[in-house]
C-alpha positions in Angstrom: 0.0 0.0 0.0 3.0 2.3 0.3 5.8 3.3 -2.0 9.3 4.3 -0.8 11.0 7.4 -2.3 14.7 7.5 -1.8 17.5 9.9 -2.7 21.1 9.5 -1.9 23.9 12.0 -1.1 27.2 10.2 -1.6 30.3 11.8 -0.2 33.4 10.7 -2.1 36.8 11.6 -0.6 39.0 12.6 -3.5 42.4 11.0 -3.6 44.5 14.2 -3.9 47.9 14.2 -2.1 47.0 17.4 -0.2 43.8 19.0 1.1 41.4 21.1 -0.9 42.6 24.5 0.5 45.9 23.7 2.1 49.1 21.7 1.6 48.4 19.4 4.5 48.6 15.6 3.7 45.5 13.6 3.2 47.2 10.2 4.0 45.1 7.8 6.0 46.2 6.5 9.4 48.4 9.2 10.8 48.4 10.0 14.5 45.4 12.1 15.5 45.7 15.8 14.9 49.1 15.7 13.1 47.7 16.6 9.7 45.6 19.7 10.4 47.1 23.1 9.5 46.0 26.6 10.5 44.2 26.9 7.2 42.3 23.7 7.8 41.2 25.0 11.2 40.3 28.5 9.8 42.5 30.4 12.1 42.5 34.3 11.8 44.7 35.7 9.1 45.0 32.6 6.9 43.8 32.3 3.4 42.6 29.1 1.6 43.9 28.3 -1.9 41.8 25.9 -4.1 43.5 22.7 -5.1 43.3 22.4 -9.0 43.6 18.6 -8.8 40.2 18.5 -7.0 38.6 20.4 -9.8 40.1 18.0 -12.4 38.7 15.0 -10.5 35.3 16.6 -10.1 35.1 17.4 -13.9 36.2 13.8 -14.8 33.3 12.5 -12.7 30.9 14.9 -14.4 32.0 13.9 -17.8 31.7 10.2 -16.9 28.0 10.6 -16.0 27.3 12.8 -19.0 26.7 15.8 -16.8 26.8 19.5 -17.5 30.1 21.1 -16.4 29.6 24.5 -14.9 32.4 26.8 -16.1 31.9 29.2 -13.2 31.7 27.8 -9.6 31.6 29.6 -6.3 32.5 28.5 -2.8 30.1 29.2 0.0 30.3 29.0 3.8 27.8 26.6 5.3 27.5 27.7 8.9 26.9 25.2 11.8 28.5 24.3 15.1 29.8 20.8 15.7 32.8 19.8 17.8 34.7 18.4 14.8 34.3 21.7 12.9 36.2 24.2 15.1 35.9 27.1 12.7 32.1 27.0 12.8 31.6 26.7 9.1 32.3 24.3 6.2 33.4 25.6 2.8 31.1 24.1 0.2 29.4 24.9 -3.0 25.7 25.9 -2.9 24.5 28.2 -5.6 27.0 27.3 -8.3 28.4 23.7 -8.1 31.1 22.4 -10.4 28.9 19.6 -11.8 25.3 20.1 -12.9 22.6 17.6 -13.9 23.8 14.1 -15.1 22.6 10.5 -15.1 23.7 7.0 -14.3 22.1 3.7 -15.4 21.5 0.9 -12.9 20.6 -2.8 -13.4 17.6 -4.0 -11.5 17.1 -7.5 -10.0 15.0 -8.6 -13.0 17.7 -7.6 -15.4 16.1 -4.5 -16.6 17.9 -1.1 -16.5 16.8 2.2 -15.0 18.2 5.7 -15.4 18.7 7.7 -12.2 19.2 11.4 -12.6 22.0 13.1 -10.6 21.0 16.5 -9.5 24.5 17.9 -9.0 28.0 17.1 -7.7 29.8 19.8 -5.7 33.2 20.2 -4.1 33.5 20.8 -0.4 35.9 20.2 2.5 35.4 17.4 5.0 35.1 18.0 8.7 37.1 16.3 11.4 36.0 13.1 13.2 34.5 12.6 16.6 35.7 9.4 18.4 33.5 8.1 21.1 35.1 4.7 22.1 38.6 5.7 23.2 38.2 7.8 26.3 35.8 6.7 29.0 32.9 9.1 29.3 34.5 11.6 26.9 34.6 12.1 23.1 37.9 12.7 21.3 38.3 14.9 18.3 40.7 14.0 15.4 41.0 16.9 12.9 43.3 15.1 10.5 40.3 14.7 8.1 39.4 18.4 8.3 39.9 20.0 4.9 40.1 16.8 2.9 38.4 17.3 -0.5 35.0 15.8 -0.9 32.8 15.4 -4.0 29.2 15.3 -2.8 27.0 13.5 -5.4 23.3 14.2 -5.0 20.7 12.0 -6.7 17.1 12.9 -7.6 14.6 11.0 -5.3 14.0 8.4 -8.0 14.9 5.2 -6.1 12.1 3.1 -4.7 13.7 0.3 -2.8 16.8 -0.4 -0.7 18.0 -2.8 -3.5 17.8 0.0 -6.1 19.7 2.3 -3.7 22.5 -0.2 -3.3 22.6 -0.8 -7.1 23.0 3.0 -7.6 25.6 3.3 -4.9 27.6 0.5 -6.5 27.6 2.2 -9.9 28.9 5.4 -8.3 31.6 3.4 -6.5 32.6 1.7 -9.7 32.8 5.0 -11.6 35.0 6.7 -9.0 37.3 3.7 -8.8 37.7 3.5 -12.6 38.4 7.2 -12.8 41.0 6.8 -10.0 39.6 9.8 -8.2 39.0 7.9 -5.0 39.8 4.5 -3.5 36.2 4.2 -2.5 37.1 2.5 0.7 33.9 2.7 2.7 35.5 1.1 5.8 38.0 4.0 6.0 35.4 6.6 5.3 36.6 7.4 1.7 33.0 7.0 0.6 30.0 7.6 2.8 26.3 7.8 2.1 23.4 9.9 3.5 20.1 8.3 2.7 17.0 10.4 2.4 13.9 8.2 2.9 10.2 8.9 2.8 7.1 6.8 2.1 3.8 7.7 0.5 0.6 5.8 -0.5 0.9 4.0 -3.8 -0.2 6.1 -6.7 0.2 9.4 -4.8 2.3 12.1 -6.4 2.9 14.0 -3.2 6.2 13.2 -1.4 6.0 12.1 2.2 8.0 13.6 5.1 11.6 12.5 4.7 14.2 11.6 7.2 18.0 11.5 6.5 20.1 8.6 7.7 23.7 10.0 8.1 27.1 8.5 7.2 26.2 4.9 6.3 29.5 3.2 5.4 28.8 -0.1 3.7 26.6 -1.4 0.9 25.1 -3.9 3.3 24.3 -1.3 5.9 22.8 1.0 3.3 20.3 -1.7 2.4 19.5 -2.6 6.0 19.2 1.0 7.1 16.9 2.0 4.3 14.7 -1.1 4.8 14.5 -0.5 8.5 13.6 3.1 8.1 10.9 2.3 5.5 9.3 -0.2 7.8 9.5 2.3 10.8 7.8 5.0 8.8 5.0 2.7 7.5 4.3 1.5 11.1 4.0 5.2 12.2 1.5 6.0 9.4 -0.4 2.8 10.0 -0.8 3.7 13.6 -2.2 7.1 12.7 1.0 9.0 13.6 3.1 11.5 11.7 6.7 11.1 10.5 9.0 13.8 11.9 11.6 15.4 9.5 14.9 14.7 11.3 18.4 13.3 10.9 18.8 9.8 12.1 21.7 7.3 12.7 21.6 3.6 11.8 22.7 1.2 14.6 23.7 -2.1 12.9 24.0 -3.9 16.2 20.3 -3.2 17.0 19.2 -2.9 13.3 17.4 0.3 14.0 17.6 4.0 13.2 17.5 6.5 16.0 17.1 10.3 16.1 20.3 12.4 15.9 19.0 16.0 15.4 16.1 17.8 13.8 16.6 18.1 10.0 18.1 21.4 8.9 16.9 23.2 5.8 19.2 25.2 3.5 18.3 28.5 5.2 19.3 27.1 8.6 22.9 26.9 7.4 23.0 30.7 6.4 24.9 30.1 3.2 26.9 33.0 1.8 29.8 33.3 -0.6 33.1 32.7 1.1 34.9 36.1 1.1 38.3 34.5 1.1 37.7 32.6 -2.2 37.2 34.1 -5.6 34.9 32.5 -8.2 36.6 29.8 -10.2 36.3 29.9 -14.0 37.0 26.7 -16.0 37.9 27.2 -19.6 37.0 24.8 -22.5 40.6 23.6 -22.9 40.8 22.4 -19.3 37.5 20.5 -19.7 38.8 18.9 -22.9 42.1 17.9 -21.2 40.0 16.2 -18.5 38.0 14.4 -21.2 41.1 13.1 -23.0 42.3 11.7 -19.7 39.1 9.7 -19.1 39.8 5.9 -18.9 37.6 3.2 -20.4 34.6 3.2 -18.1 32.6 0.2 -16.9 29.9 0.2 -19.6 32.4 0.4 -22.4 34.6 -2.3 -20.8 31.6 -4.5 -20.4 30.6 -4.3 -24.1 34.2 -5.0 -25.1 34.5 -8.0 -22.8 31.3 -9.5 -24.2 32.6 -9.0 -27.8 36.3 -9.9 -27.2 36.0 -12.8 -24.8 32.6 -14.3 -25.7 31.2 -14.1 -22.2 27.7 -13.5 -21.1 26.2 -10.1 -20.3 25.7 -11.1 -16.6 29.3 -12.4 -16.3 30.7 -9.2 -17.9 28.6 -7.0 -15.5 30.0 -8.7 -12.5 33.6 -8.7 -13.7 33.7 -5.0 -14.7 32.0 -3.8 -11.5 35.3 -3.7 -9.7 38.2 -2.3 -11.8 40.9 -4.5 -10.1 38.8 -7.6 -10.7 38.2 -6.6 -14.3 42.0 -6.2 -14.8 42.7 -9.5 -13.2 40.2 -11.3 -15.4 41.6 -9.7 -18.5 45.2 -10.7 -17.7 44.1 -14.3 -17.1 42.0 -14.4 -20.3 44.7 -12.8 -22.4 47.6 -15.0 -21.1 45.6 -18.3 -21.3 43.6 -17.5 -24.5 40.5 -18.9 -22.8 38.0 -16.1 -22.2 35.0 -18.2 -21.2 37.1 -20.6 -19.0 38.8 -17.6 -17.3 35.4 -16.1 -16.6 34.1 -19.3 -15.2 37.0 -19.6 -12.8 37.1 -16.0 -11.7 33.3 -15.9 -11.3 33.3 -19.2 -9.5 36.4 -20.3 -7.5 38.1 -16.9 -7.2 35.1 -14.9 -6.1 34.1 -17.6 -3.7 37.5 -17.5 -2.1 37.5 -13.7 -1.9 34.1 -13.6 -0.3 34.9 -16.4 2.2 38.3 -14.8 3.2 36.9 -11.2 2.9 39.8 -10.3 0.6 40.1 -7.8 -2.2 41.5 -9.1 -5.5 44.7 -7.2 -4.9 45.2 -9.3 -1.8 44.5 -12.6 -3.5 47.4 -15.1 -3.2 46.9 -16.6 -6.7 48.4 -14.4 -9.4 46.8 -13.9 -12.8 49.8 -15.8 -14.3 49.3 -18.8 -11.9 45.6 -19.0 -12.7 46.5 -18.8 -16.4 49.0 -21.6 -16.1 46.3 -23.7 -14.3 43.8 -23.1 -17.2 46.5 -24.1 -19.6 46.8 -27.5 -17.9 43.1 -28.0 -18.1 43.1 -27.0 -21.7 45.9 -29.6 -22.6 44.1 -32.3 -20.6 46.8 -32.6 -17.9 44.1 -31.8 -15.3 40.4 -32.4 -15.0 38.0 -30.3 -13.0 38.6 -32.2 -9.8 42.4 -32.2 -9.9 42.4 -28.6 -11.1 40.5 -27.7 -7.9 43.2 -29.5 -5.9 45.9 -27.4 -7.6 44.0 -24.2 -7.1 43.7 -24.9 -3.4 47.4 -25.6 -3.2 48.1 -22.3 -5.0 46.1 -20.4 -2.4 48.2 -21.9 0.5 51.4 -21.1 -1.4 52.5 -24.7 -2.1 54.4 -23.7 -5.2 53.8 -23.2 -8.9 51.2 -25.1 -11.0 53.5 -27.7 -12.6 55.4 -28.3 -9.4 52.2 -29.0 -7.5 51.0 -31.4 -10.3 54.2 -33.3 -10.2 54.6 -33.5 -6.4 51.0 -34.6 -5.9 50.8 -36.9 -8.9 47.8 -35.2 -10.4 48.4 -35.8 -14.1 45.0 -36.8 -15.7 44.6 -40.4 -16.7 43.8 -40.2 -20.5 44.9 -43.8 -21.5 41.6 -45.3 -22.6 42.9 -48.8 -21.9 43.7 -47.9 -18.2 40.3 -46.2 -17.8 38.6 -49.2 -19.3 40.2 -51.5 -16.8 38.9 -49.4 -13.9 35.4 -49.3 -15.5 35.5 -53.1 -15.7 36.3 -53.3 -12.0 33.4 -51.0 -11.1 30.9 -53.0 -13.2 32.1 -56.3 -11.7 31.8 -55.0 -8.2 28.3 -53.5 -8.6 26.3 -56.2 -10.4 23.0 -55.2 -8.7 23.3 -51.6 -9.8 24.2 -52.7 -13.3 21.1 -54.8 -13.5 18.9 -51.9 -12.3 20.5 -49.6 -14.9 19.9 -52.0 -17.7 16.3 -52.5 -16.7 15.6 -48.7 -16.4 14.1 -46.5 -19.0 16.5 -44.2 -21.0 15.5 -41.1 -19.2 16.4 -42.6 -15.8 19.6 -44.1 -17.0 21.2 -40.7 -17.4 20.7 -40.0 -13.7 21.9 -43.5 -12.7 25.1 -43.2 -14.7 26.4 -40.7 -12.2 26.8 -43.5 -9.6 29.2 -45.4 -11.9 31.1 -42.3 -12.9 31.6 -41.5 -9.2 32.9 -45.0 -8.5 35.4 -44.8 -11.4 36.6 -41.4 -10.3 37.0 -42.7 -6.8 39.1 -45.7 -7.9 41.3 -43.5 -10.1 41.8 -40.9 -7.3 40.0 -38.3 -9.4 42.6 -38.6 -12.2 40.5 -40.3 -15.0 39.3 -38.1 -17.9 35.6 -37.6 -17.2 34.6 -37.5 -20.8 36.4 -40.8 -21.5 34.8 -42.3 -18.4 31.3 -41.4 -19.5 31.8 -42.7 -23.0 33.3 -46.1 -21.9 30.6 -46.6 -19.2 27.8 -45.8 -21.6 29.2 -48.3 -24.1 29.8 -51.1 -21.6 26.5 -50.7 -19.6 24.3 -50.8 -22.7 
């Protein structure tokens, strides 16, 4: 009876070497309060100087989403008090952002696509960080992050489920990673998401009262936080209550959202142009230079992989979503000359291991060359699927190179049809009852029953027999 209406504000920490208005380092992991300069803290008498690299990165993002690039942009002061913002205002862009309207395409669960409009993307400085779990009964303030350049990407309220919101967020994450403008590490705060959520009766054109869930830092938590908030708002309306416009936090331990503060409107922030920063004008040549530097983006790479490697649309979508995984797959496919086989292994065994061990592909112990060597041994019939899996597991534990593992563990595939036939004869002799049942069965049942005999042959051959030869010889002898 209700429809959710969702808009996302995605804060992407740009991977510049220095901050947006000062020369302070943006390196992650430094001792608290060692990377905050007088400029970052807005001390009297200091003047901010815009970082040109931040503008280049913002323009690249705008070009990647087919957005309008504003050639004049202005920095404003967004005034509010919070302990991790000691100067009492944040330098942001309000009236004239660097990136105007654009769009991204997401893939829905049913395989259909949907275009989500991006309202704007603007540059701003990050605030510091409040730390609540170090000092007993007190909050610590780390200002290292203050002044780090952010690109805030604001979507139109065109998402209607938590799954759609996550799909959109993953596309944004993929784009910024391909552009190399951010590492997108949500665990380290390099990419954070504010979720604006409201519900309305199905068919209504009027928007409901929205709440904002601040600083959600993982795809899983975005989905859970939005679902939780949708259900909370529906329960309030069903009970005859009224949803209050406010900012909320998501607690993953309790799987609930809770109030943080009343939701501010733009006029509450008393925006005005920053008197220390002149308007910034971008000329056509700078924009074209940024355009020339654009890499191959996910959609283009997906189309190329389908054409070049003969893989499915779905497999290509999964492989190109992460730039490092896409590079790894391409290296394996190119070295082995086996695009489809490479896709099967990366989509299957590699991704399963990454998920189980919670690793990124850059941390994966099996190099692209080693996996390529493994596929080569499958291709030349040295290994079958079972023994290849054994070698793969040995590569993960660092037991050596592919050929060494094969030799030391005696895993060369049995391809001698005479030897395989001898094992088949043993199995048939030892299972006369099953043989009789097989011969008495109808043809459609025989195909299922054949698996028993194949399993027995593979067991006797310690998994080394060529499966195709086993099936052919068994079918011949059991008829």
